[in-house]
C-alpha positions in Angstrom: 58.8 139.7 188.6 62.1 138.4 190.0 63.0 134.8 189.6 64.6 132.5 192.2 66.4 129.2 192.3 65.0 126.4 194.5 67.9 125.0 196.6 68.1 122.2 199.1 67.1 124.2 202.2 64.2 125.8 200.4 62.9 122.4 199.3 63.2 121.2 202.9 61.2 124.2 204.1 58.5 123.6 201.5 58.3 119.9 202.2 57.8 120.6 205.9 55.0 123.0 205.2 53.3 120.7 202.8 53.5 117.8 205.2 51.7 119.9 207.7 49.0 120.8 205.2 48.5 117.1 204.4 47.7 116.3 208.0 46.0 119.4 209.5 42.8 121.1 208.6 43.1 124.2 206.4 43.1 126.6 209.2 41.8 130.0 208.1 40.1 128.6 204.9 36.4 128.1 204.9 33.8 127.5 202.3 33.4 131.2 201.6 36.6 132.9 202.7 40.4 132.7 203.1 41.6 134.7 206.1 45.1 136.2 206.0 46.8 138.7 208.2 48.9 141.8 207.9 51.1 142.7 210.9 52.1 146.3 210.7 53.3 149.1 213.1 50.8 151.8 213.8 53.3 154.1 215.6 57.0 154.8 215.7 59.5 155.4 212.8 58.0 152.6 210.7 54.4 153.7 211.0 54.5 155.2 207.5 55.8 151.9 206.0 53.1 150.0 207.9 50.4 152.3 206.6 51.2 152.0 202.9 51.8 148.3 203.1 48.5 147.7 204.9 46.7 149.9 202.3 48.3 148.1 199.4 47.5 144.6 200.7 43.9 145.7 201.3 43.6 147.1 197.8 45.1 144.0 196.2 42.8 141.6 198.0 39.8 143.9 197.3 40.6 143.7 193.6 40.9 139.9 193.8 37.6 139.7 195.6 35.9 142.0 193.0 37.1 139.5 190.3 35.4 136.6 192.1 37.9 135.8 194.8 39.6 132.4 195.0 37.2 129.7 193.9 34.4 131.9 195.1 36.1 132.5 198.4 36.7 136.0 199.5 40.1 136.9 200.8 39.6 138.5 204.2 42.5 140.6 205.4 42.8 141.0 209.2 45.3 143.5 210.5 47.3 143.1 213.7 48.6 146.5 214.4 51.1 147.4 217.2 52.6 150.6 218.5 55.7 151.3 220.5 54.0 150.2 223.7 53.4 146.7 222.4 55.0 144.1 220.1 54.2 142.4 216.8 54.0 139.0 218.6 51.4 140.3 221.1 49.4 141.8 218.3 49.4 138.6 216.2 48.7 136.5 219.3 45.6 138.5 220.1 44.4 138.1 216.6 45.0 134.4 216.3 43.4 133.8 219.7 40.0 134.7 218.3 40.5 134.2 214.5 41.8 131.3 212.5 44.5 132.7 210.1 45.8 130.8 207.1 48.9 132.9 206.5 50.6 136.2 207.4 51.6 138.3 204.4 54.4 140.8 204.3 54.7 141.6 208.0 56.7 144.7 209.0 58.4 143.5 212.2 61.8 145.1 211.9 63.9 144.3 215.0 61.3 141.8 216.2 62.1 139.0 213.8 63.4 136.4 216.3 60.4 136.3 218.6 58.0 136.8 215.7 59.5 133.8 213.9 59.5 131.7 217.1 55.8 132.4 217.6 54.8 131.7 214.0 56.9 128.5 213.9 55.3 127.2 217.1 51.9 128.0 215.7 52.7 126.4 212.3 51.6 129.7 210.8 53.1 130.4 207.4 54.7 133.9 207.1 55.3 135.0 203.5 57.7 137.8 202.7 58.7 139.4 206.0 60.8 142.5 205.9 63.8 140.8 207.7 66.6 142.4 209.5 68.4 139.3 210.9 69.8 136.2 209.4 67.4 133.3 208.8 67.3 130.5 211.4 67.9 127.2 209.6 65.3 125.5 211.8 62.5 127.7 210.5 60.0 125.8 208.4 57.2 128.3 208.1 58.9 131.6 207.4 59.8 132.4 203.8 61.8 135.5 202.8 61.6 137.5 199.5 64.8 139.4 199.7 68.0 140.1 201.7 67.5 141.6 205.2 69.3 144.6 206.6 72.0 142.4 208.2 72.8 141.0 204.7 72.7 144.5 203.3 75.3 145.6 205.8 77.5 142.6 205.0 77.2 143.5 201.3 78.3 147.0 202.1 81.3 145.8 204.0 82.3 143.4 201.3 82.0 146.1 198.7 84.1 148.6 200.7 86.8 146.0 201.1 86.9 144.8 197.5 86.0 147.9 195.5 86.9 150.9 197.7 89.9 149.2 199.3 91.8 152.2 200.8 95.5 151.5 201.5 95.0 152.5 205.2 91.3 152.1 206.1 90.1 154.4 208.8 86.6 153.2 209.6 83.8 155.0 211.5 80.4 153.7 212.5 77.6 156.2 213.1 74.6 154.9 215.0 71.7 157.3 215.1 68.8 157.0 217.5 66.4 156.8 214.5 68.3 153.9 213.0 67.6 150.2 213.1 70.3 149.2 215.6 72.3 147.3 212.9 75.2 145.1 214.0 77.7 146.9 211.7 80.7 146.0 213.9 79.7 142.3 213.8 79.3 142.5 210.0 82.8 143.9 209.7 84.2 141.1 211.9 82.4 138.5 209.8 83.6 139.8 206.5 87.2 140.7 207.4 90.1 139.5 209.6 92.0 142.7 209.0 92.6 144.4 212.3 92.5 147.8 210.6 88.8 147.2 209.7 87.9 145.9 213.1 89.2 148.9 215.0 86.4 151.3 214.0 85.5 154.6 215.7 81.9 154.4 216.8 79.8 157.5 217.5 76.2 157.6 218.6 73.9 160.4 217.3 70.9 161.8 219.1 68.4 164.6 218.5 70.8 167.3 219.7 73.8 166.1 217.7 75.2 168.7 215.2 76.2 166.8 212.1 78.8 169.6 211.3 80.6 168.7 214.5 80.5 165.0 213.8 81.9 165.6 210.3 84.7 167.8 211.8 85.5 165.1 214.4 85.7 162.3 211.7 87.8 164.5 209.4 90.3 165.1 212.2 90.5 161.4 212.8 91.2 161.0 209.0 88.3 158.6 208.5 87.9 157.6 204.9 85.0 155.1 205.2 81.8 155.8 207.2 79.1 153.2 207.9 75.8 154.9 208.7 72.8 153.5 210.5 70.0 156.1 210.8 67.3 158.0 209.1 67.5 160.1 205.9 67.5 163.5 207.5 70.8 163.0 209.3 72.3 161.2 206.3 71.6 164.2 204.1 73.0 166.5 206.8 76.1 164.4 207.0 76.8 164.5 203.3 76.2 168.3 203.2 78.6 168.8 206.1 81.4 166.7 204.4 80.8 168.6 201.1 81.2 172.0 202.8 84.5 171.0 204.2 85.8 169.7 200.9 86.2 166.2 202.5 84.8 163.2 200.6 84.9 160.0 202.6 82.9 157.0 201.4 79.5 156.9 203.2 77.8 153.5 203.2 74.3 152.9 204.4 71.2 150.7 203.8 67.9 151.2 202.0 66.3 152.3 205.3 68.2 155.6 205.2 68.0 156.4 201.5 64.3 157.0 201.2 62.7 158.2 198.0 62.4 161.7 199.6 66.1 161.9 200.2 67.2 160.2 197.0 67.3 163.3 194.9 69.4 165.2 197.5 71.8 162.3 197.9 72.1 161.9 194.1 73.1 165.5 193.6 75.3 165.7 196.7 79.0 166.5 196.4 79.8 163.3 198.2 80.5 159.6 197.7 77.5 157.6 198.9 76.9 153.9 198.6 73.5 152.5 199.4 72.5 148.8 199.7 69.1 147.8 198.3 67.6 144.4 198.4 66.0 145.0 195.0 65.8 147.7 192.3 63.1 148.7 189.9 65.0 146.8 187.2 64.4 143.6 189.1 60.6 143.9 188.5 58.7 143.0 185.3 56.8 145.8 183.5 53.6 143.9 184.2 54.2 143.8 187.9 54.9 147.5 188.1 51.8 148.3 186.0 49.8 146.4 188.5 51.4 148.3 191.4 50.9 151.7 189.8 47.3 150.7 189.0 46.6 149.9 192.6 48.2 153.1 193.8 46.1 155.2 191.4 42.8 153.4 192.0 43.1 153.2 195.8 44.9 156.5 196.4 48.0 154.9 197.8 51.0 157.2 198.0 54.1 156.2 196.0 56.2 156.0 199.2 58.4 153.3 200.6 58.4 151.5 197.2 60.7 148.6 198.2 58.3 147.6 200.9 55.3 148.0 198.6 56.9 145.9 195.9 57.8 143.2 198.5 54.2 143.3 199.9 52.7 143.0 196.4 54.9 140.1 195.4 54.1 138.3 198.7 50.4 138.7 198.2 50.6 137.5 194.6 52.6 134.5 195.6 49.9 133.5 198.1 46.9 134.2 195.8 48.3 132.7 192.6 49.5 129.6 194.5 46.0 129.1 195.9 44.4 129.7 192.5 46.4 126.9 191.1 44.9 124.5 193.6 41.4 123.0 193.4 38.2 124.3 194.9 37.7 121.7 197.5 40.9 122.4 199.4 43.1 125.1 197.9 45.9 124.6 200.5 46.3 120.8 200.4 46.0 120.6 196.7 49.1 122.7 196.2 51.2 119.6 196.9 51.1 118.0 193.4 51.5 121.5 191.9 54.6 122.3 193.9 56.3 118.9 193.8 57.2 119.3 190.2 59.3 122.3 191.0 61.7 120.6 193.4 64.2 120.0 190.6 63.4 123.1 188.6 66.3 125.4 188.0 64.3 128.6 187.5 61.0 129.5 189.2 58.6 132.4 189.1 57.6 133.9 192.5 54.0 133.4 191.7 54.5 129.9 193.0 53.6 129.8 196.7 56.2 129.5 199.5 59.3 129.2 197.4 60.0 132.8 197.4 63.3 133.0 199.3 66.0 130.5 198.8 69.3 131.3 200.6 71.1 132.4 197.5 68.7 135.3 196.9 68.7 136.5 200.5 72.4 136.6 200.7 72.8 139.2 198.0 72.1 142.9 197.6 72.6 145.8 195.1 75.1 148.5 196.1 74.1 151.7 194.4 76.6 154.6 194.0 75.2 158.1 194.4 76.7 161.6 194.3 77.2 164.5 191.9 80.2 162.8 190.2 77.8 160.1 188.9 76.2 160.9 185.6 73.5 158.5 186.7 73.3 156.1 189.7 75.3 153.0 189.1 75.0 149.7 190.9 76.8 146.4 191.5 75.3 143.1 192.6 77.1 141.8 195.7 76.8 138.1 196.6 77.7 136.9 200.1 77.8 133.2 199.1 
């Protein structure tokens, strides 16, 4: 599994949570069960991610329960599902109105992070490993991140483009597709650069009727050499194919949301220059952890799709379970205090320790992977935003 450093802010977060544990009852923990929640989309473009994450969490906790649970307590997973007509907050509020929840594990709330965090903070409800798009609010005491969000991935792409691609005369274009994540690419450019050439980007919006060949032609006439893309994998592949047919090879930069496993092979073999930001790679994971993931997928018939989200969900669940297992039987949550205090000055930590999963220096980094036919194999560079 990855390892993380405990910094001052993370220690503050952990202390605030443990103080609350020391004064409140262990909400969601009974004599025979520990109740946790998954918050996942049941409709829309992230429904597939929500489906596999929900199935993986259910499988993991089922295996824990088959092995005796946590001090003879069964882990009960409740699911708060929401579709395009509702919100993650509404779904979680409905669940917590009738059910005591100990913690939320690996919620998929892309684009709803701010209201979701506000609700969980006001309810003093720990949230472990959310798939985050926006920068962490320093006042959050109950939300703990595993990896960089999409906003940090975009900033990493901008920094990489400026430092490693560095065209003499940058001609920037931003493509915002209606199946994208509404990323603030222009804000990321302004944050990372004071160069006016980078700030004056051409912005185009893509919809269902947009012909990518026409977009490629328009960008080529504008002499664009760097394209930031926010959208789904289908249009990304179409864009790279259109640029290849014209013999024009601009740098196309995008996030892990666009370069799915299904599109990866096409992008890898494309006659194009493609740069994708990922919060983590397979090389970040230990062989033991990946064996566990593959075992769960095989035993519970979980498709090997949306692997970054599955890995993050598994790590989040392991952090919760292993942390509780290191407590004592009378009060698993409260008894974590002596266990975790000894880590406050530790330099290296394993993510199996509860609620220390996302210090700032981990979130503010991302891998940038280079794809395209000119690459013998995908290469990557680790970009820090510190």
